[in-house]
TIMARBA-747049 format. One record per atom (N, C-alpha, C, CB): x, y, z. Coordinates in steps of 0.2 Angstrom, whole numbers, padded with zeros to 4 digits, always signed. Glycine has a CB too. Example, Ala and Ser with C-alpha at 12.3 -4.5 7.8 and 13.67 -1.06 7.14 Angstrom:
<sites>
+0066-0028+0039;+0062-0022+0039;+0066-0016+0039;+0057-0022+0045;+0064-0011+0035;+0068-0005+0036;+0064+0000+0039;+0070-0003+0029;
</sites>
This chain:
<sites>
-0096+0139+0055;-0091+0135+0051;-0089+0140+0045;-0095+0129+0048;-0082+0139+0044;-0079+0143+0038;-0082+0140+0031;-0072+0142+0038;-0081+0144+0026;-0083+0142+0019;-0079+0135+0018;-0082+0147+0014;-0083+0130+0015;-0080+0124+0014;-0081+0122+0007;-0083+0118+0019;-0076+0119+0004;-0077+0116-0003;-0073+0110-0004;-0075+0121-0008;-0074+0106-0009;-0070+0100-0011;-0065+0102-0015;-0075+0095-0014;-0059+0099-0014;-0053+0100-0018;-0051+0094-0022;-0047+0102-0013;-0054+0088-0020;-0053+0082-0024;-0058+0077-0022;-0046+0079-0023;-0059+0072-0026;-0064+0067-0025;-0062+0061-0029;-0071+0069-0027;-0063+0055-0026;-0062+0049-0029;-0067+0044-0027;-0055+0046-0026;-0069+0040-0033;-0074+0035-0032;-0071+0029-0028;-0077+0033-0039;-0075+0026-0023;-0072+0021-0020;-0076+0014-0022;-0073+0022-0012;-0082+0014-0020;-0086+0008-0022;-0094+0010-0020;-0084+0001-0019;-0098+0006-0023;-0105+0007-0022;-0107+0014-0023;-0107+0005-0014;-0110+0018-0018;-0111+0025-0019;-0107+0029-0014;-0119+0026-0017;-0101+0027-0013;-0096+0030-0009;-0091+0034-0013;-0092+0025-0004;-0089+0040-0010;-0084+0044-0013;-0079+0046-0007;-0087+0051-0016;-0073+0046-0009;-0068+0049-0004;-0067+0057-0006;-0061+0045-0004;-0069+0061-0001;-0069+0068-0003;-0063+0071+0001;-0075+0071-0001;-0059+0076-0002;-0054+0080+0002;-0057+0087+0002;-0047+0079-0001;-0057+0090+0008;-0060+0097+0008;-0054+0102+0009;-0065+0097+0014;-0056+0108+0008;-0051+0113+0008;-0048+0114+0015;-0054+0120+0006;-0051+0112+0020;-0048+0112+0026;-0043+0106+0028;-0053+0112+0032;-0042+0102+0023;-0037+0097+0023;-0040+0090+0025;-0032+0098+0028;-0046+0090+0028;-0050+0084+0030;-0052+0080+0024;-0056+0086+0034;-0051+0073+0025;-0053+0068+0020;-0059+0064+0024;-0047+0063+0018;-0064+0064+0020;-0070+0060+0022;-0073+0056+0017;-0075+0066+0025;-0077+0051+0019;-0080+0046+0015;-0088+0048+0015;-0079+0039+0017;-0091+0049+0009;-0098+0051+0009;-0101+0045+0005;-0099+0057+0004;-0106+0042+0009;-0110+0036+0006;-0117+0039+0004;-0111+0031+0012;-0118+0039-0003;-0124+0043-0006;-0130+0038-0007;-0122+0045-0012;-0129+0032-0004;-0135+0027-0005;-0141+0030-0003;-0133+0020-0002;-0142+0032+0003;-0148+0035+0005;-0151+0040+0001;-0148+0038+0012;-0147+0045-0001;-0150+0051-0005;-0152+0048-0012;-0144+0056-0006;-0148+0044-0015;-0150+0042-0022;-0156+0037-0022;-0144+0038-0025;-0157+0034-0016;-0163+0029-0016;-0169+0033-0013;-0161+0023-0012;-0168+0038-0009;-0174+0041-0006;-0176+0047-0008;-0172+0041+0002;-0172+0051-0012;-0174+0057-0015;-0175+0057-0023;-0168+0062-0013;-0181+0058-0025;-0182+0057-0032;-0178+0061-0037;-0190+0058-0033;-0176+0067-0034;-0171+0071-0039;-0165+0067-0041;-0170+0077-0035;-0163+0063-0036;-0156+0059-0037;-0157+0052-0040;-0152+0059-0031;-0163+0050-0041;-0164+0043-0043;-0160+0041-0049;-0171+0042-0045;-0158+0045-0054;-0154+0043-0060;-0147+0041-0058;-0153+0049-0065;-0145+0043-0052;-0138+0041-0049;-0138+0034-0046;-0136+0046-0044;-0144+0031-0046;-0144+0024-0044;-0140+0019-0048;-0152+0021-0043;-0140+0021-0055;-0136+0017-0059;-0128+0019-0058;-0137+0019-0067;-0125+0014-0055;-0118+0015-0053;-0114+0019-0058;-0115+0008-0051;-0114+0017-0064;-0110+0020-0070;-0112+0028-0070;-0112+0017-0077;-0118+0030-0069;-0120+0037-0069;-0117+0040-0062;-0127+0038-0069;-0117+0037-0057;-0115+0039-0050;-0107+0040-0051;-0116+0034-0044;-0104+0035-0054;-0096+0036-0055;-0094+0041-0059;-0094+0029-0057;-0099+0044-0063;-0097+0049-0069;-0098+0056-0066;-0101+0048-0075;-0094+0058-0061;-0095+0064-0058;-0089+0069-0060;-0095+0064-0050;-0090+0075-0058;-0084+0080-0059;-0084+0085-0054;-0085+0083-0066;-0078+0088-0053;-0078+0094-0048;-0079+0100-0052;-0071+0094-0045;-0083+0104-0049;-0085+0111-0052;-0082+0117-0049;-0093+0111-0052;-0077+0116-0045;-0074+0121-0041;-0076+0122-0034;-0075+0128-0045;-0082+0119-0033;-0084+0119-0026;-0086+0113-0023;-0090+0124-0025;-0089+0108-0027;-0092+0102-0025;-0092+0097-0031;-0099+0103-0023;-0094+0091-0030;-0095+0086-0035;-0102+0087-0038;-0094+0079-0032;-0102+0086-0045;-0108+0087-0049;-0109+0081-0054;-0109+0093-0052;-0115+0080-0056;-0116+0074-0060;-0120+0077-0066;-0120+0068-0057;-0120+0073-0071;-0124+0075-0077;-0122+0082-0080;-0132+0074-0076;-0116+0083-0081;-0114+0089-0084;-0116+0095-0079;-0116+0090-0091;-0116+0094-0073;-0118+0100-0068;-0125+0101-0067;-0116+0106-0071;-0130+0096-0070;-0137+0097-0068;-0139+0094-0061;-0141+0092-0073;-0135+0090-0058;-0136+0088-0051;-0129+0089-0047;-0138+0080-0051;-0130+0091-0041;-0125+0092-0037;-0127+0092-0029;-0121+0098-0038;-0123+0091-0025;-0124+0092-0018;-0120+0097-0015;-0123+0085-0014;-0123+0101-0010;-0119+0107-0007;-0113+0104-0004;-0123+0111-0002;-0107+0107-0004;-0101+0105-0001;-0102+0104+0007;-0095+0109-0002;-0106+0109+0010;-0108+0109+0017;-0112+0102+0019;-0112+0115+0019;-0116+0100+0014;-0120+0094+0015;-0116+0088+0015;-0126+0094+0010;-0111+0088+0010;-0107+0082+0010;-0102+0082+0016;-0102+0083+0003;-0100+0088+0018;-0095+0088+0024;-0099+0085+0030;-0093+0095+0025;-0105+0088+0031;-0108+0086+0037;-0111+0079+0037;-0114+0091+0038;-0112+0076+0031;-0115+0069+0031;-0110+0064+0028;-0121+0069+0026;-0103+0065+0030;-0098+0061+0028;-0095+0059+0035;-0093+0064+0023;-0091+0053+0034;-0087+0051+0040;-0080+0052+0039;-0089+0043+0042;-0076+0052+0044;-0069+0053+0043;-0066+0047+0040;-0066+0054+0050;-0062+0048+0035;-0059+0042+0032;-0054+0039+0036;-0055+0045+0025;
</sites>
């Protein structure tokens, strides 16, 4: 796989983000499993916190860059929009 990164992200609802990747693909990531099953991401269970993400040049991150998910993980674990 070529190097992949996120060029734009939009909150949809629940724990879902619409992600556009540098290859032009648009996918939907549902983060419910990761925020409920991985203790590192439990703070994102609060929807207001989950919605408060930013792009850092490669991927989405939360809490001023303290939490993120690799763009490759997001790409592989998202469905086509």
